[in-house]
N, C-alpha and C positions, 0 to 999 in steps of 0.2 A: 503494500500500500503505500501493498501500501502502498512503501510504494509510502512520498510524496519528499524553505530555508532561505538563507541569505546568499547573495552571490556578489561577485565582482569586487574589484579593487576600490579603494576609497575614491578614486577619480572617475569611476564609471557611474553613469547616471542611474542606470536601472540595475536591479538585482533580483535574486531568486531565493526562495526559502524552502522549496520542496521539489523533488524530482519524481514524485510518485505518479502524478498524472499531468496532463498537459493540454495544450490547445492546438488548433490546426496547423499543418505544415506551412501553409501560406503565411501565417503569422510568425511562426518560428524562424523561418528563413527568408522573410521578406526584405531584410536588410543585410546584405553581404558587405562587410566593411572593406574599404579600400585602404588597407593599413600596411605599414612596413614591418620592420623587425618586431618580434614580440617583446613585451616588457621584460627587462633583464631579471625581474623577480620571478619569472616563469619557473625557474628551478632554484631550489635552495642551494644546490651545488652546481653553479653554472659551467663547470668544467666537465660534467659527466657526458657520456656519449649520446644519450638520447636527446639531451638539450641541443647538442651540436647538430644532430639529425634534424630536429625541428627547426633550427635556425636555417639550415640549408633548404629545407623544403618550403618553409613559410616566408621566405624573404621577398616573395613577389606579391603583387596586388591580389586581394581576395577576389576570387571568381568562382565559377562552377566548372568542374571537370566532367564532361560527358564521357561515358564509357565508349572507347573506341576498340579495345581489344576484343577479339572474337567477332569482329565485323557487325557490332550492334549499331543500328541506325541512330544517328545523333538526335534527329527529331523525335524518334520513338522514345529514346531514353530521357530526353530533356522535357518531355511532355509539352512540346510546342515551342521550346526555347532553343532550338537547334542552331540559332545564329550566334550564340555566345562563343567567344574564342576559348581555346584551350589554355590551361595554365602554362606559364613558362616557369619551369622548376629550377632554372639556373644550373647549379652544379649537378643536379640529378637528372638523368636521362628521362625525358618525358614518356617515352615508350615503356620504360621500366615501371614508372608509376602507374601507367594504365594497366600494365600486366598485374601489378600487385592488386589493383582494384578489381580486375577481372577474376583473379584467383580467389580473392576474398569472397566475391559473390558466388562463385562456383562452390567453394567450401561451405558457405552458408546453406546453399540449396541441398548439398549432399549430406549435411550433418544435422539437419533439422533446426537450424537457427532461423525460424520462420514465425510469422504471425499472419492473421487474416488481413487481407487487403481491404481497407475501409471503403474503397470505391466499388467493391463487389458486394452486393446486397446480402448474399447468403454466407459470406466468409466467416461470420461469427456463430453460425448455427450448424453448418455441414462441414465436417472435416474433409480436407483435401480440396475444397473449393476456394478459389481466390487467394492462394497463398503468396506471400511476398517475404523477402528477407527482413528480419527484424532490423530496426535502425541500429547502427553500431559505429564506433570510432575505428578508423583505419589502423591506427597505431595505439598501443597501450599508453596510459597516462603515467608520467613520472610521479612517484610518491615516496617520501622518506621511509626507509625501512624501520626506523625507530618508532615512528608514529603508527605504522602498520602493526608492529608488535604490541604497542600500547592498546590499540583497538581490539586486537585478538584477545589480549589478557583480560579486557573488561567484560567480554561476552559471558563467561560463567558467573561473574559477579552480578551482572544485570539479570541473568536468568533466575538466580536465587532471589534477588530483590523482588522481581515480579511475583514469584511464588509467595513470598512472605507477605507482601502487600495484599495479594488476593485473599489471603486467609483472615485479614483484619477487616471484617465486615463493617464494623463501626467506623473505622478510618475512611473506608470507601464512601459510605453513606453520608457521613458528616462532611467530608471534603467536597462532595458533589451536591450538597443540599441546596445551595444557592443556584448552582448551575442547573439543577433539575427544574427550578421555577422559570428559568429563562430559556431553556433549550428542550424542545419537545422530544427529540430523539434520545438524548441522554436520560430524560425522564422515563421513557419507555424501557430502556435498558435497566435502570434502577428499579423499576416496578418488578421486572422479572427477577432481579437479584433479591428483592424483598420477599417475593413469593417463595424462592428457594430457601430463604432463612426461616420462613413461617413453617414450612414442612420439614425443616431440619435436614435439608438435602446436602449431604457431604459428598465431595468429589474425592474419593479415596485415591483414584488413579488420575494424575494431572499431567497433561501434555502441553508443552508450550513450544511453538516454532516461531521465534521472535526475530526481529532485525533492529539493530540500533544504528542510527544514521549519524554521520559525523561530517564536519567540514574542517579544513585546516585553515585557521585564521592567518591571513598574510602578515599582519602587523605584529602579533604576539607570538606567532609560530606555535600556537596551542591547538591541539585537537579538541574541538568543541562538539558536544552532542546536539543534534537537531531534535531528535525525538526517538522514542522507543515504540516500535510497532509490535503489537501483540495479536493482531488478527489479519489474515489474508496477506501475508508477506509475499509479494510477487517476485518472479524471475529467478527462483533457485534453479529452474530447468534451463532457461536460456542464458542466464548470467555465466554459468560455467562453460557454456558453449563458446562464448566470446573469449574467455581465457584460453581455451583450446585453439580457437582461430588465430589469436595473436601469437601464440607459441608456434603454430604451424607456419605463419607468415615469416616470423623471425628465423625459423629453421631454414627457410628457403632464401631469404633476403637479408638476414641479419648481418652477414659478413660485409655486405656493401653498406648497409645502414650504420654499421658500428654498434649493433645491439646484440645482446645475448639472450636467447629465449629462456634461459634458466632464471632470469631475473623476473619473469612473469610467474607469480606464485600459483601453486596448484589451487584449484577451486572445486572442492568436492561438495558443493552445496546440494546438488540434486541427490547424490548417493547418500549423504548424511541425513537429509530430510526424510528420505525413504527409509533409512535405517531406523530413525526415531518413530516413524509411523508404524513400521513393522514390529518394533519392540512393544509399542503400545498395544497393537493388535494381539500380540502374544500374551501380554499381561491380562487382557480381557478374558482370555481363556475360553473362547468359543470358536473352534476351527471352522465352523460353517458360517460365521459372521464375516462381514466385509467392511472395508473402509469406504465411507461415503464422502465424496467431494460435493460440497454445497457451492453451486456455481450460479452465475448470472445467465439469463436466458440467451443473451446475445454476447458472446465472449470471443473477441478477436485474438485474445491472448491464450486461447485454449491449449496451444501446443506446449506452452510452458507447464501447464497442468498435466497434459498427456505424457510428458516425459516422466513425471513422478508416477503416474499410473502404470506406465510400461515397466519401469524399473521395479516397482513393487511386485509385479507379477513375475518378471524375469528372474529377479534376484531372490525374492523371498516367498514366491508363490502365494501372494496375498491378492485377492480379487478386489476390484473397486467398482463403484457405480457413481454416476453423476446425476445430481438432482437439483432443481431450483427450489427455492423456499416454497413457492406455490405448489410444486409437485409434491413436496414433502407433506404439506398440509392436506393435499388431496389423497395421497397414497399411504400416509403414515399412521401408525397406531402404536399404542403403548400396552404391552402385555402386563398381566398382574405382577410379574416378577420384576418389572421395570425395563424389560428388553424393548428397544426401539426396533420396530419392523417397518420398512418402507418398501412398498411394492412386493410384499411377501418375503423380503430378504432381511434377516437380522443384521443390525448395524453394530459393529464393535467400536469404530472410531468415526467421529464426525469431524471432517477437515474443512474449515471454512475458507473458501475463496470468494465469498460474497457475504453480505450481511453487515458490512462495515460502514455503509452510508444510508441515509434516509431513503435514497432512491431505490434501494433494494427492498423497501417495505411499502409498496404503493397501496396496499390494502391490509385489512385485518388478517387475511389469509396468511401472509408472510409472518406476521407477529405470532399467530397461533403456532406456526411451524417452529419458530424460535423457542417458544415456551415448551412445546412438546419435546424438543431435543434436550432442553435443559432439565426437564423432569425425568428423563430416561437415565438408564444406567450406562449408556454409551459414553465413551471417553470423548469429551469435547475439546477441540483444538481451534480456538480457545473456549474455555468455559466462560460464562457471563462475568465471573469475577476477574478472570484474566483479561477479558475485554475491557472492563472498567479500569483495571490497573494500568492500562496503556493509554488512557485519555490524557489530553493536554493538561487538564486541571490537576490531575494526580502528579504528573511530571513537575508541574510548578510547585506543588505542595512539598515534594521531596527535596526541593532545593532550599527550603526554609531551614534556618538553624535548628539543630537538634532533632530534626525529623528522621533523617537517615538512621540515626542511632536507635530509633525505635525498631528498626528492621534488620540492621546489620551490626554484628557484634565485633568483627575484626576491624581494628583501627586503621590498618594498612588498606583494607578494602574501602573503607569510608574515604580515606584520603585520595585513593585512585578515582573514586566516583566524583568527588567534589572537584578534582582537577579538570575533569572534562565537562562540567556543568557550565552552560552559558547562563547569562542573566535571564531570569524568569520572574514575572510579577503578576499578581492579580490586579484588577482595575480598582481595587479598594485602596491601593497605594497612591494617594493624591499627589505626592511629590513626583513619582514616576510618570503618572498620567500628565502632569503639567509639563514635565520635560519632553515627553513624547509629542505633545502638542507643539511645543517650541522647536523640537528637533526630530520630526517624524522619520527622517531618513536613517536614524540610528535604531529604529525599532521595527518589529513585525507584529502585527495583531493577528492572533490565531483563535479561531473558533474550535469547538469540540467536534472536529470532523477528521475523518481519515480519507485518504485517496487523493489529496492535493486539489489545487484549484480553488481553495477557500480562503486563503490568507489575504491580509490587507497590507499594502506597502505604501511607502512614500507619503505624498500629501493626502492620500486616501486615509491614512492612519489619523491624521489631524482631523479630517472631516468626520470620520466615524466617531472619534472620541468626543468631539464637540457636540455631535448629534445626540450621543448617549447622555452627555451631561445636561443637555437642554431637555431631553425627555424625562430625565430624573427617575426612570424606572429601574427595575432590577435586570434589565436586558444586558447590562455590562457583565453580569456573572457568566454569560455565555462565552466570554473571551478571556484570553490572557495576553500579556505583552511579553515579547521575547527580544533579547538583544539581537541586533542584526549582525550576522557574521560576514566578514569580507574576505573571501578566499582569493588566492592569486588567479589572475586571468591569463589564459594561455591560448595560443593558436592551435586549432585542431582540425583534422579532416573528419567530416561527418558523412556517413553513408546512409542514404535514405532513398528508397525506390530506384535503386540502380544508378543514382547520381552521387558524385563525390563533391561535397561542399567544403568550404573552409570558413571558419568563423572564430571569433573570440569566445572562449568558453570557460566555464567553471565546472568543478566536479564535486560529487558527494560520494563518500564511502559508506556503504552499509555492511555491517557484520552480522551474519546470521548466527543464531544460537538455538540449540535444542535442549529442552529440559523435560525429563520424565521422572515421575515420582509415584510410588505406590505406598500410600500411608507414610511411614517414617523412612522408607528405603528410597534413596536417590539412585535411580537406575542409570540416568544419563544426564550429564550437565557439561555440554561442550560448545566450543565455537565450531561452526560448521560451514565454512566458505564465506564468500563475500559477494556483494553487488556494487559495482562501480558504475555510476551514471554521470554522463557529461552532457552539458547543454549550453546553448548560446547564453552568454552573460547578459545580453540585452533584455532578457525576459524575467519577470518576477516569478511567476508560477511555471512549472514545467515538469513533464514526466515522459517516460518512454511510451506508455500505453496510448496516450492521446496525441503525441506529436511533437513535443518540445525536445525531450532528451533522447540520447542514444545510449545503448549499452556499451560498456567499456571494461577494461581490465587494468591491473596495476603493473607498472614497471618499477621495481624497487631500486632506490638509489641510496 
């Protein structure tokens, strides 16, 4: 969702605070900058090889590279823009660059790095119809190895933190009490949580597949957390494909580019997500039961999900089925022993790839399905308490003094967590609100939503805060304020729809984590792969699924 932060250097007018979702390609790439050499701050170590490679490639004016290798028609590839000139790559042979682009597109097609083409009506409903390569960066993004290790070390700590917060029902209800009055979606989630408390419903087996998102602040060189995602963390299937793609390209062309494929870290996100789901299925102890993927009715990112389904069957011999919330309401029933049955099939694990946005609940049917699943003995990924533990308001509460100590005993772990916390405030803080009105460019205003496209930036922050003050209602409880993070801007090749673009970009690193517990026994608590997303620095909101961002990988420096 996730998937969904701040972007750009201090001198860049626009920035971004989430890469989970995005808006149309025409907006995302409507402005291709005519720029020279990248900002020298592109790399913390400007002498490393990948920096020099980017300098050589990016030293020419920004344009669009239509695919020529393989005799693809320019007009066909350019979608009507075939008159644009090819890039002049200076010291790098242009034909070689075209070959890299061509090989990358072939690799993507052969290895399942694909999504549904939004221009094809049935691409989100019928597998195999209207497939196109997922948007990706042509070369991996440089990233300091020290910060990479820091992010990986934080994953098990955040996994444990989410679990402990989820068990503190009073903390969840109290922290979200004002939000409930202002936000109808959060209110419905809290109602389900309250009903589970009333019937004393305990989740003995708890499964979390999380992702913690970070950006590297340019000025402080600190790795700062954007958010923790506890529901529908997307791209474990496709993200690891991009890492494989970049290693393959560097194996072929690394000698010329001066890059070593071994510096692209292994990304086992798909296999480790699948291992966690399989272990949860095993703990449920019903060999006839299946893992149910809760999905949206129209899902162009279905192949990211199908990778997990395929691996579950191939590696662990665990069967899956896909159902929408409406289908679960129509076909689901609860047996006297608590077993969830959908379409005649017993469900061991409910894996949510939907249900994180109000748009997924257009009627009472979907809410009935959510309640039915929560009431069942099936293992929920996530449970309603895990879902609530990942809300923006809970994230903001955990930043407050002495709150972490309520859930974390180890002082070293507390210090590690606090080191990565960005500034977060409720709108009750009048001094912060005043400063945000005076200097809106330093803040991001966030609602209690997942999936991106919801945050407020720039002068809109001032207008929103002043409107809330004028209304004088409790609507301000639906939002939090977050420090705006300013990462380094770099020049990057972005591949979308068979076209190679060049743009100024920023990147966000997401670290996946898996946590499985059966009563007091922790079965699994690991970091399990990563998601690197890169997007144009000129946009505030952006994500892979809807058109702003591209999938990327790391090149450790």
